[in-house]
VMD Tcl script that builds the backbone (N, CA, C; Angstrom):
set m [mol new atoms 480]
animate dup $m
set s [atomselect $m all]
$s set {name element resname resid chain x y z} {
  {N N MET 1 A 0.819 -1.173 0.000}
  {CA C MET 1 A 0.000 0.000 0.000}
  {C C MET 1 A 0.881 1.262 0.000}
  {N N ILE 2 A 1.768 1.401 0.995}
  {CA C ILE 2 A 2.721 2.511 1.025}
  {C C ILE 2 A 4.090 1.937 0.672}
  {N N ASP 3 A 4.709 2.499 -0.375}
  {CA C ASP 3 A 6.018 1.979 -0.787}
  {C C ASP 3 A 7.135 2.615 0.037}
  {N N LYS 4 A 8.392 2.258 -0.298}
  {CA C LYS 4 A 9.538 2.738 0.475}
  {C C LYS 4 A 9.749 4.242 0.355}
  {N N ASN 5 A 9.176 4.907 -0.644}
  {CA C ASN 5 A 9.306 6.353 -0.821}
  {C C ASN 5 A 8.193 7.125 -0.103}
  {N N GLY 6 A 7.293 6.414 0.593}
  {CA C GLY 6 A 6.207 7.060 1.316}
  {C C GLY 6 A 5.042 7.429 0.430}
  {N N LYS 7 A 4.930 6.773 -0.725}
  {CA C LYS 7 A 3.833 7.079 -1.637}
  {C C LYS 7 A 2.737 6.035 -1.488}
  {N N LEU 8 A 1.506 6.523 -1.499}
  {CA C LEU 8 A 0.341 5.665 -1.386}
  {C C LEU 8 A 0.043 5.075 -2.756}
  {N N PHE 9 A -0.021 3.767 -2.853}
  {CA C PHE 9 A -0.246 3.033 -4.099}
  {C C PHE 9 A 0.809 3.365 -5.151}
  {N N GLY 10 A 1.955 3.869 -4.710}
  {CA C GLY 10 A 3.053 4.179 -5.610}
  {C C GLY 10 A 2.843 5.441 -6.426}
  {N N LYS 11 A 1.770 6.199 -6.169}
  {CA C LYS 11 A 1.464 7.364 -6.998}
  {C C LYS 11 A 1.373 8.677 -6.216}
  {N N ILE 12 A 0.774 8.655 -5.023}
  {CA C ILE 12 A 0.535 9.904 -4.294}
  {C C ILE 12 A 1.225 9.841 -2.933}
  {N N ASN 13 A 1.808 10.942 -2.545}
  {CA C ASN 13 A 2.474 11.045 -1.253}
  {C C ASN 13 A 1.412 10.995 -0.147}
  {N N LEU 14 A 1.694 10.294 0.937}
  {CA C LEU 14 A 0.753 10.128 2.044}
  {C C LEU 14 A 0.375 11.474 2.666}
  {N N ILE 15 A 1.325 12.365 2.827}
  {CA C ILE 15 A 1.046 13.687 3.403}
  {C C ILE 15 A 0.114 14.476 2.490}
  {N N ASP 16 A 0.352 14.423 1.179}
  {CA C ASP 16 A -0.534 15.100 0.230}
  {C C ASP 16 A -1.950 14.545 0.320}
  {N N PHE 17 A -2.076 13.241 0.481}
  {CA C PHE 17 A -3.381 12.591 0.583}
  {C C PHE 17 A -4.135 13.078 1.833}
  {N N VAL 18 A -3.440 13.183 2.954}
  {CA C VAL 18 A -4.064 13.661 4.193}
  {C C VAL 18 A -4.500 15.114 4.041}
  {N N ILE 19 A -3.668 15.937 3.406}
  {CA C ILE 19 A -4.020 17.344 3.188}
  {C C ILE 19 A -5.265 17.453 2.321}
  {N N VAL 20 A -5.360 16.660 1.270}
  {CA C VAL 20 A -6.540 16.677 0.397}
  {C C VAL 20 A -7.785 16.267 1.187}
  {N N LEU 21 A -7.673 15.249 2.043}
  {CA C LEU 21 A -8.817 14.823 2.861}
  {C C LEU 21 A -9.270 15.929 3.814}
  {N N VAL 22 A -8.322 16.613 4.439}
  {CA C VAL 22 A -8.664 17.704 5.352}
  {C C VAL 22 A -9.350 18.837 4.595}
  {N N LEU 23 A -8.845 19.175 3.412}
  {CA C LEU 23 A -9.467 20.228 2.604}
  {C C LEU 23 A -10.883 19.848 2.185}
  {N N LEU 24 A -11.093 18.595 1.796}
  {CA C LEU 24 A -12.441 18.144 1.431}
  {C C LEU 24 A -13.388 18.222 2.626}
  {N N ALA 25 A -12.917 17.840 3.800}
  {CA C ALA 25 A -13.745 17.919 5.005}
  {C C ALA 25 A -14.088 19.371 5.329}
  {N N LEU 26 A -13.130 20.276 5.151}
  {CA C LEU 26 A -13.359 21.692 5.397}
  {C C LEU 26 A -14.398 22.258 4.435}
  {N N VAL 27 A -14.291 21.913 3.161}
  {CA C VAL 27 A -15.262 22.371 2.161}
  {C C VAL 27 A -16.654 21.840 2.501}
  {N N ALA 28 A -16.756 20.586 2.904}
  {CA C ALA 28 A -18.049 20.003 3.270}
  {C C ALA 28 A -18.634 20.712 4.491}
  {N N PHE 29 A -17.805 21.026 5.474}
  {CA C PHE 29 A -18.262 21.716 6.678}
  {C C PHE 29 A -18.804 23.103 6.342}
  {N N VAL 30 A -18.063 23.861 5.540}
  {CA C VAL 30 A -18.496 25.204 5.147}
  {C C VAL 30 A -19.790 25.129 4.341}
  {N N ALA 31 A -19.895 24.166 3.438}
  {CA C ALA 31 A -21.110 24.010 2.639}
  {C C ALA 31 A -22.314 23.717 3.525}
  {N N MET 32 A -22.145 22.885 4.542}
  {CA C MET 32 A -23.251 22.570 5.455}
  {C C MET 32 A -23.679 23.806 6.239}
  {N N LYS 33 A -22.719 24.607 6.685}
  {CA C LYS 33 A -23.050 25.819 7.434}
  {C C LYS 33 A -23.802 26.817 6.557}
  {N N VAL 34 A -23.378 26.971 5.317}
  {CA C VAL 34 A -24.035 27.900 4.401}
  {C C VAL 34 A -25.448 27.422 4.100}
  {N N MET 35 A -25.635 26.136 3.898}
  {CA C MET 35 A -26.967 25.599 3.608}
  {C C MET 35 A -27.885 25.752 4.819}
  {N N ASP 36 A -27.381 25.575 6.038}
  {CA C ASP 36 A -28.196 25.750 7.236}
  {C C ASP 36 A -28.644 27.195 7.380}
  {N N LYS 37 A -27.776 28.148 7.063}
  {CA C LYS 37 A -28.128 29.561 7.153}
  {C C LYS 37 A -29.257 29.901 6.189}
  {N N GLY 38 A -29.298 29.250 5.057}
  {CA C GLY 38 A -30.351 29.511 4.085}
  {C C GLY 38 A -31.718 29.094 4.571}
  {N N ASN 39 A -31.802 28.103 5.440}
  {CA C ASN 39 A -33.082 27.642 5.956}
  {C C ASN 39 A -33.621 28.548 7.047}
  {N N GLU 40 A -32.762 29.302 7.715}
  {CA C GLU 40 A -33.206 30.190 8.771}
  {C C GLU 40 A -33.968 31.355 8.171}
  {N N GLY 41 A -34.889 31.901 8.945}
  {CA C GLY 41 A -35.639 33.048 8.478}
  {C C GLY 41 A -36.890 32.675 7.730}
  {N N ALA 42 A -37.073 31.390 7.434}
  {CA C ALA 42 A -38.248 30.969 6.687}
  {C C ALA 42 A -39.518 31.197 7.490}
  {N N SER 43 A -39.483 30.967 8.804}
  {CA C SER 43 A -40.690 31.113 9.612}
  {C C SER 43 A -40.497 32.136 10.735}
  {N N LEU 44 A -39.754 33.192 10.462}
  {CA C LEU 44 A -39.556 34.227 11.471}
  {C C LEU 44 A -40.844 35.008 11.661}
  {N N SER 45 A -41.166 35.264 12.907}
  {CA C SER 45 A -42.342 36.073 13.205}
  {C C SER 45 A -41.963 37.111 14.249}
  {N N GLN 46 A -42.802 38.115 14.364}
  {CA C GLN 46 A -42.534 39.156 15.345}
  {C C GLN 46 A -42.938 38.633 16.725}
  {N N VAL 47 A -42.042 38.810 17.697}
  {CA C VAL 47 A -42.283 38.311 19.054}
  {C C VAL 47 A -42.071 39.423 20.077}
  {N N ARG 48 A -42.776 39.285 21.186}
  {CA C ARG 48 A -42.615 40.201 22.313}
  {C C ARG 48 A -41.949 39.404 23.433}
  {N N ILE 49 A -40.806 39.872 23.890}
  {CA C ILE 49 A -40.069 39.211 24.966}
  {C C ILE 49 A -40.067 40.144 26.170}
  {N N SER 50 A -40.482 39.604 27.313}
  {CA C SER 50 A -40.500 40.379 28.554}
  {C C SER 50 A -39.353 39.925 29.447}
  {N N PHE 51 A -38.676 40.887 30.046}
  {CA C PHE 51 A -37.550 40.629 30.940}
  {C C PHE 51 A -37.873 41.216 32.313}
  {N N PHE 52 A -37.335 40.596 33.367}
  {CA C PHE 52 A -37.528 41.128 34.715}
  {C C PHE 52 A -36.246 40.963 35.522}
  {N N GLY 53 A -35.895 42.029 36.220}
  {CA C GLY 53 A -34.763 42.001 37.140}
  {C C GLY 53 A -35.216 42.535 38.483}
  {N N ASP 54 A -35.002 41.777 39.553}
  {CA C ASP 54 A -35.524 42.189 40.858}
  {C C ASP 54 A -34.678 43.239 41.564}
  {N N GLU 55 A -33.386 43.285 41.285}
  {CA C GLU 55 A -32.526 44.300 41.893}
  {C C GLU 55 A -31.514 44.808 40.870}
  {N N THR 56 A -31.742 46.032 40.421}
  {CA C THR 56 A -30.867 46.683 39.449}
  {C C THR 56 A -30.434 48.022 40.042}
  {N N PRO 57 A -29.164 48.365 39.974}
  {CA C PRO 57 A -28.724 49.656 40.520}
  {C C PRO 57 A -29.487 50.831 39.891}
  {N N ASP 58 A -29.781 51.845 40.709}
  {CA C ASP 58 A -30.504 53.040 40.243}
  {C C ASP 58 A -29.855 53.663 39.015}
  {N N TYR 59 A -28.524 53.783 39.044}
  {CA C TYR 59 A -27.826 54.464 37.951}
  {C C TYR 59 A -27.958 53.708 36.631}
  {N N VAL 60 A -28.199 52.396 36.688}
  {CA C VAL 60 A -28.423 51.621 35.461}
  {C C VAL 60 A -29.856 51.837 34.981}
  {N N ALA 61 A -30.811 51.792 35.902}
  {CA C ALA 61 A -32.222 51.977 35.544}
  {C C ALA 61 A -32.464 53.356 34.931}
  {N N LYS 62 A -31.695 54.355 35.341}
  {CA C LYS 62 A -31.886 55.726 34.847}
  {C C LYS 62 A -31.522 55.888 33.374}
  {N N VAL 63 A -30.682 55.020 32.825}
  {CA C VAL 63 A -30.263 55.193 31.426}
  {C C VAL 63 A -31.114 54.380 30.446}
  {N N LEU 64 A -32.140 53.689 30.935}
  {CA C LEU 64 A -33.023 52.944 30.030}
  {C C LEU 64 A -33.827 53.907 29.169}
  {N N GLU 65 A -33.989 53.552 27.890}
  {CA C GLU 65 A -34.758 54.368 26.953}
  {C C GLU 65 A -35.543 53.465 26.025}
  {N N GLU 66 A -36.754 53.887 25.681}
  {CA C GLU 66 A -37.547 53.152 24.696}
  {C C GLU 66 A -36.920 53.332 23.321}
  {N N GLY 67 A -37.023 52.285 22.496}
  {CA C GLY 67 A -36.517 52.347 21.132}
  {C C GLY 67 A -35.067 51.927 20.975}
  {N N THR 68 A -34.365 51.693 22.078}
  {CA C THR 68 A -32.970 51.259 21.976}
  {C C THR 68 A -32.911 49.753 21.743}
  {N N SER 69 A -31.813 49.287 21.196}
  {CA C SER 69 A -31.691 47.860 20.887}
  {C C SER 69 A -31.393 47.056 22.147}
  {N N VAL 70 A -31.837 45.792 22.122}
  {CA C VAL 70 A -31.597 44.854 23.219}
  {C C VAL 70 A -30.709 43.751 22.669}
  {N N MET 71 A -29.561 43.522 23.323}
  {CA C MET 71 A -28.610 42.526 22.842}
  {C C MET 71 A -28.193 41.602 23.978}
  {N N ASP 72 A -28.150 40.303 23.693}
  {CA C ASP 72 A -27.623 39.311 24.630}
  {C C ASP 72 A -26.112 39.507 24.671}
  {N N SER 73 A -25.577 39.847 25.837}
  {CA C SER 73 A -24.150 40.178 25.908}
  {C C SER 73 A -23.252 38.963 25.753}
  {N N THR 74 A -23.746 37.777 26.060}
  {CA C THR 74 A -22.927 36.570 25.937}
  {C C THR 74 A -22.895 36.066 24.504}
  {N N GLU 75 A -24.055 35.946 23.889}
  {CA C GLU 75 A -24.170 35.380 22.542}
  {C C GLU 75 A -24.008 36.422 21.439}
  {N N LYS 76 A -24.013 37.702 21.799}
  {CA C LYS 76 A -23.927 38.803 20.822}
  {C C LYS 76 A -25.080 38.736 19.816}
  {N N VAL 77 A -26.275 38.402 20.322}
  {CA C VAL 77 A -27.478 38.289 19.505}
  {C C VAL 77 A -28.373 39.485 19.807}
  {N N THR 78 A -28.811 40.198 18.769}
  {CA C THR 78 A -29.755 41.292 18.959}
  {C C THR 78 A -31.145 40.696 19.106}
  {N N LEU 79 A -31.764 40.943 20.248}
  {CA C LEU 79 A -33.059 40.350 20.569}
  {C C LEU 79 A -34.226 41.207 20.105}
  {N N GLY 80 A -34.005 42.472 19.848}
  {CA C GLY 80 A -35.074 43.365 19.407}
  {C C GLY 80 A -34.807 44.770 19.893}
  {N N THR 81 A -35.903 45.540 20.037}
  {CA C THR 81 A -35.804 46.904 20.547}
  {C C THR 81 A -36.739 47.061 21.743}
  {N N VAL 82 A -36.378 47.966 22.639}
  {CA C VAL 82 A -37.183 48.205 23.837}
  {C C VAL 82 A -38.498 48.857 23.417}
  {N N GLU 83 A -39.598 48.157 23.688}
  {CA C GLU 83 A -40.932 48.704 23.419}
  {C C GLU 83 A -41.373 49.559 24.608}
  {N N SER 84 A -41.153 49.038 25.814}
  {CA C SER 84 A -41.497 49.774 27.028}
  {C C SER 84 A -40.684 49.223 28.191}
  {N N PHE 85 A -40.646 49.989 29.267}
  {CA C PHE 85 A -39.990 49.509 30.483}
  {C C PHE 85 A -40.671 50.140 31.683}
  {N N GLU 86 A -40.521 49.475 32.816}
  {CA C GLU 86 A -41.116 49.953 34.059}
  {C C GLU 86 A -40.101 49.759 35.182}
  {N N VAL 87 A -39.936 50.791 35.989}
  {CA C VAL 87 A -39.012 50.742 37.115}
  {C C VAL 87 A -39.843 50.786 38.389}
  {N N GLY 88 A -39.562 49.863 39.317}
  {CA C GLY 88 A -40.318 49.803 40.566}
  {C C GLY 88 A -39.415 49.592 41.760}
  {N N ALA 89 A -40.042 49.258 42.876}
  {CA C ALA 89 A -39.291 48.999 44.108}
  {C C ALA 89 A -38.515 47.693 43.962}
  {N N PRO 90 A -37.322 47.630 44.551}
  {CA C PRO 90 A -36.544 46.388 44.458}
  {C C PRO 90 A -37.215 45.263 45.247}
  {N N ILE 91 A -36.991 44.037 44.795}
  {CA C ILE 91 A -37.547 42.865 45.457}
  {C C ILE 91 A -36.378 42.000 45.898}
  {N N GLY 92 A -36.127 41.994 47.191}
  {CA C GLY 92 A -35.029 41.205 47.727}
  {C C GLY 92 A -35.472 40.448 48.964}
  {N N TYR 93 A -34.757 39.401 49.293}
  {CA C TYR 93 A -35.089 38.581 50.457}
  {C C TYR 93 A -33.834 38.324 51.273}
  {N N ASP 94 A -34.035 38.182 52.587}
  {CA C ASP 94 A -32.934 37.896 53.498}
  {C C ASP 94 A -33.492 37.107 54.675}
  {N N THR 95 A -32.633 36.446 55.402}
  {CA C THR 95 A -33.081 35.720 56.594}
  {C C THR 95 A -32.856 36.592 57.827}
  {N N ASN 96 A -33.827 36.544 58.745}
  {CA C ASN 96 A -33.693 37.325 59.978}
  {C C ASN 96 A -32.982 36.496 61.046}
  {N N ALA 97 A -32.912 37.006 62.274}
  {CA C ALA 97 A -32.198 36.332 63.364}
  {C C ALA 97 A -32.814 34.983 63.716}
  {N N ASN 98 A -34.109 34.806 63.427}
  {CA C ASN 98 A -34.801 33.541 63.715}
  {C C ASN 98 A -34.677 32.541 62.571}
  {N N GLY 99 A -34.002 32.921 61.506}
  {CA C GLY 99 A -33.843 32.030 60.356}
  {C C GLY 99 A -35.003 32.076 59.383}
  {N N GLU 100 A -35.924 33.010 59.578}
  {CA C GLU 100 A -37.074 33.156 58.685}
  {C C GLU 100 A -36.706 34.067 57.521}
  {N N ILE 101 A -37.253 33.750 56.362}
  {CA C ILE 101 A -36.998 34.571 55.174}
  {C C ILE 101 A -37.988 35.722 55.168}
  {N N GLN 102 A -37.468 36.918 54.949}
  {CA C GLN 102 A -38.325 38.100 54.901}
  {C C GLN 102 A -37.908 38.986 53.737}
  {N N GLN 103 A -38.880 39.756 53.244}
  {CA C GLN 103 A -38.599 40.666 52.140}
  {C C GLN 103 A -37.872 41.896 52.675}
  {N N VAL 104 A -36.836 42.309 51.955}
  {CA C VAL 104 A -36.055 43.481 52.344}
  {C C VAL 104 A -35.948 44.430 51.156}
  {N N THR 105 A -35.686 45.683 51.443}
  {CA C THR 105 A -35.513 46.694 50.402}
  {C C THR 105 A -34.084 47.211 50.470}
  {N N ARG 106 A -33.371 47.096 49.365}
  {CA C ARG 106 A -31.993 47.606 49.299}
  {C C ARG 106 A -32.010 49.035 48.782}
  {N N GLN 107 A -31.337 49.902 49.470}
  {CA C GLN 107 A -31.235 51.294 49.045}
  {C C GLN 107 A -30.370 51.378 47.787}
  {N N GLY 108 A -30.775 52.240 46.862}
  {CA C GLY 108 A -29.994 52.441 45.643}
  {C C GLY 108 A -30.274 51.423 44.558}
  {N N TYR 109 A -31.327 50.615 44.725}
  {CA C TYR 109 A -31.674 49.590 43.736}
  {C C TYR 109 A -33.137 49.705 43.347}
  {N N LYS 110 A -33.473 49.214 42.167}
  {CA C LYS 110 A -34.842 49.199 41.645}
  {C C LYS 110 A -35.097 47.857 40.980}
  {N N SER 111 A -36.367 47.491 40.874}
  {CA C SER 111 A -36.729 46.355 40.023}
  {C C SER 111 A -37.006 46.925 38.635}
  {N N VAL 112 A -36.738 46.135 37.608}
  {CA C VAL 112 A -36.893 46.603 36.232}
  {C C VAL 112 A -37.640 45.559 35.417}
  {N N SER 113 A -38.667 46.010 34.695}
  {CA C SER 113 A -39.375 45.173 33.718}
  {C C SER 113 A -39.178 45.813 32.355}
  {N N ILE 114 A -38.719 45.034 31.400}
  {CA C ILE 114 A -38.487 45.533 30.042}
  {C C ILE 114 A -39.260 44.656 29.072}
  {N N THR 115 A -39.932 45.292 28.118}
  {CA C THR 115 A -40.603 44.566 27.046}
  {C C THR 115 A -39.927 44.950 25.741}
  {N N ALA 116 A -39.513 43.934 24.984}
  {CA C ALA 116 A -38.822 44.166 23.712}
  {C C ALA 116 A -39.583 43.490 22.584}
  {N N ILE 117 A -39.516 44.081 21.413}
  {CA C ILE 117 A -40.109 43.511 20.201}
  {C C ILE 117 A -38.966 43.103 19.285}
  {N N GLY 118 A -39.017 41.859 18.812}
  {CA C GLY 118 A -37.981 41.360 17.917}
  {C C GLY 118 A -38.542 40.335 16.957}
  {N N LYS 119 A -37.652 39.716 16.194}
  {CA C LYS 119 A -38.060 38.674 15.246}
  {C C LYS 119 A -37.357 37.387 15.602}
  {N N GLY 120 A -38.118 36.291 15.585}
  {CA C GLY 120 A -37.545 34.999 15.897}
  {C C GLY 120 A -38.473 33.887 15.461}
  {N N GLU 121 A -38.020 32.677 15.664}
  {CA C GLU 121 A -38.801 31.499 15.301}
  {C C GLU 121 A -39.387 30.897 16.578}
  {N N LEU 122 A -40.709 31.010 16.725}
  {CA C LEU 122 A -41.388 30.484 17.908}
  {C C LEU 122 A -41.500 28.972 17.831}
  {N N SER 123 A -41.335 28.314 18.979}
  {CA C SER 123 A -41.516 26.866 19.068}
  {C C SER 123 A -42.107 26.554 20.433}
  {N N GLU 124 A -42.320 25.281 20.701}
  {CA C GLU 124 A -42.878 24.898 21.996}
  {C C GLU 124 A -41.905 25.165 23.146}
  {N N HIS 125 A -40.633 25.389 22.843}
  {CA C HIS 125 A -39.622 25.603 23.879}
  {C C HIS 125 A -39.271 27.071 24.083}
  {N N GLY 126 A -39.800 27.959 23.278}
  {CA C GLY 126 A -39.486 29.380 23.397}
  {C C GLY 126 A -39.327 30.003 22.028}
  {N N VAL 127 A -38.339 30.859 21.891}
  {CA C VAL 127 A -38.082 31.529 20.620}
  {C C VAL 127 A -36.602 31.374 20.277}
  {N N THR 128 A -36.337 31.071 19.012}
  {CA C THR 128 A -34.960 30.964 18.532}
  {C C THR 128 A -34.641 32.219 17.732}
  {N N ILE 129 A -33.592 32.917 18.159}
  {CA C ILE 129 A -33.149 34.132 17.476}
  {C C ILE 129 A -31.687 33.941 17.116}
  {N N ASP 130 A -31.379 34.042 15.838}
  {CA C ASP 130 A -30.006 33.857 15.337}
  {C C ASP 130 A -29.382 32.560 15.839}
  {N N GLY 131 A -30.177 31.491 15.865}
  {CA C GLY 131 A -29.672 30.177 16.236}
  {C C GLY 131 A -29.575 29.915 17.728}
  {N N VAL 132 A -29.997 30.864 18.567}
  {CA C VAL 132 A -29.950 30.690 20.023}
  {C C VAL 132 A -31.381 30.585 20.548}
  {N N LEU 133 A -31.652 29.531 21.331}
  {CA C LEU 133 A -32.978 29.306 21.902}
  {C C LEU 133 A -33.102 30.032 23.234}
  {N N TYR 134 A -34.151 30.839 23.366}
  {CA C TYR 134 A -34.453 31.555 24.602}
  {C C TYR 134 A -35.808 31.086 25.111}
  {N N GLY 135 A -35.898 30.798 26.409}
  {CA C GLY 135 A -37.144 30.356 27.015}
  {C C GLY 135 A -37.464 31.166 28.256}
  {N N VAL 136 A -38.710 31.076 28.706}
  {CA C VAL 136 A -39.123 31.761 29.925}
  {C C VAL 136 A -38.328 31.179 31.093}
  {N N GLY 137 A -37.768 32.046 31.913}
  {CA C GLY 137 A -36.913 31.627 33.019}
  {C C GLY 137 A -35.436 31.696 32.683}
  {N N HIS 138 A -35.125 31.903 31.405}
  {CA C HIS 138 A -33.735 32.018 30.947}
  {C C HIS 138 A -33.103 33.231 31.636}
  {N N THR 139 A -31.996 33.031 32.301}
  {CA C THR 139 A -31.268 34.113 32.961}
  {C C THR 139 A -30.138 34.558 32.047}
  {N N LEU 140 A -30.062 35.862 31.802}
  {CA C LEU 140 A -29.032 36.358 30.901}
  {C C LEU 140 A -28.674 37.798 31.226}
  {N N THR 141 A -27.554 38.216 30.701}
  {CA C THR 141 A -27.127 39.602 30.811}
  {C C THR 141 A -27.374 40.248 29.466}
  {N N ILE 142 A -28.106 41.363 29.476}
  {CA C ILE 142 A -28.422 42.051 28.225}
  {C C ILE 142 A -27.908 43.485 28.269}
  {N N TYR 143 A -27.738 44.023 27.072}
  {CA C TYR 143 A -27.555 45.454 26.906}
  {C C TYR 143 A -28.879 45.982 26.383}
  {N N ALA 144 A -29.424 47.000 27.035}
  {CA C ALA 144 A -30.605 47.712 26.546}
  {C C ALA 144 A -30.141 49.149 26.359}
  {N N GLY 145 A -29.734 49.464 25.135}
  {CA C GLY 145 A -29.083 50.744 24.913}
  {C C GLY 145 A -27.740 50.737 25.626}
  {N N LYS 146 A -27.511 51.724 26.486}
  {CA C LYS 146 A -26.246 51.813 27.230}
  {C C LYS 146 A -26.272 51.036 28.539}
  {N N ALA 147 A -27.447 50.562 28.936}
  {CA C ALA 147 A -27.591 49.858 30.214}
  {C C ALA 147 A -27.244 48.381 30.060}
  {N N LYS 148 A -26.471 47.861 31.001}
  {CA C LYS 148 A -26.167 46.435 31.040}
  {C C LYS 148 A -26.875 45.871 32.267}
  {N N LEU 149 A -27.775 44.893 32.021}
  {CA C LEU 149 A -28.625 44.384 33.090}
  {C C LEU 149 A -28.573 42.871 33.174}
  {N N PHE 150 A -28.701 42.351 34.391}
  {CA C PHE 150 A -28.777 40.915 34.644}
  {C C PHE 150 A -30.242 40.606 34.917}
  {N N LEU 151 A -30.913 39.929 33.967}
  {CA C LEU 151 A -32.360 39.731 34.023}
  {C C LEU 151 A -32.749 38.294 33.727}
  {N N LYS 152 A -34.046 38.010 33.904}
  {CA C LYS 152 A -34.640 36.738 33.494}
  {C C LYS 152 A -35.723 37.038 32.478}
  {N N ILE 153 A -35.918 36.108 31.542}
  {CA C ILE 153 A -37.022 36.243 30.600}
  {C C ILE 153 A -38.285 35.827 31.340}
  {N N SER 154 A -39.269 36.733 31.389}
  {CA C SER 154 A -40.499 36.459 32.129}
  {C C SER 154 A -41.675 36.154 31.213}
  {N N GLY 155 A -41.515 36.360 29.913}
  {CA C GLY 155 A -42.597 36.049 28.990}
  {C C GLY 155 A -42.150 36.126 27.546}
  {N N ILE 156 A -42.753 35.263 26.716}
  {CA C ILE 156 A -42.505 35.267 25.269}
  {C C ILE 156 A -43.848 35.052 24.599}
  {N N GLU 157 A -44.196 35.922 23.657}
  {CA C GLU 157 A -45.467 35.759 22.952}
  {C C GLU 157 A -45.357 36.299 21.538}
  {N N ALA 158 A -46.203 35.777 20.675}
  {CA C ALA 158 A -46.256 36.267 19.302}
  {C C ALA 158 A -46.973 37.610 19.292}
  {N N VAL 159 A -46.543 38.498 18.418}
  {CA C VAL 159 A -47.201 39.791 18.252}
  {C C VAL 159 A -48.210 39.634 17.130}
  {N N SER 160 A -49.476 39.977 17.428}
  {CA C SER 160 A -50.501 39.818 16.379}
  {C C SER 160 A -50.616 41.025 15.500}
}
mol reanalyze $m
mol bondsrecalc $m
mol representation Tube
mol addrep $m
């Protein structure tokens, strides 16, 4: 099979053969990725995603604005634009001296609810945006304009 000169079947060098195989695998991989991208967007619909954060610093809540883009900071996926937001009292819990859990209010913090409108593919598990699946209860860090917030997704629905 391999002769004394290192040629496969006496015609092709073994190293050249391995390089050709790697190049063919690379071309096949790129072709599969391009074909998968073509299938996306076929069933995109407008969705409303609601976010909630129980304790957000005041200075972050103050820079929220309607109409700014919402981006997942980890995945670098644009989720939509801020349709509306609401700032309220912070919701925090702590244990007292008896070991009982009680609600506490932290100074300098607010709770934040943000509603964003975006495009994605709805499924029984949530919404897929740019290949990333988001579901209710998903905890993530987002940018809403200049504000960076640590929130949970509290709702996902189709926009009629």
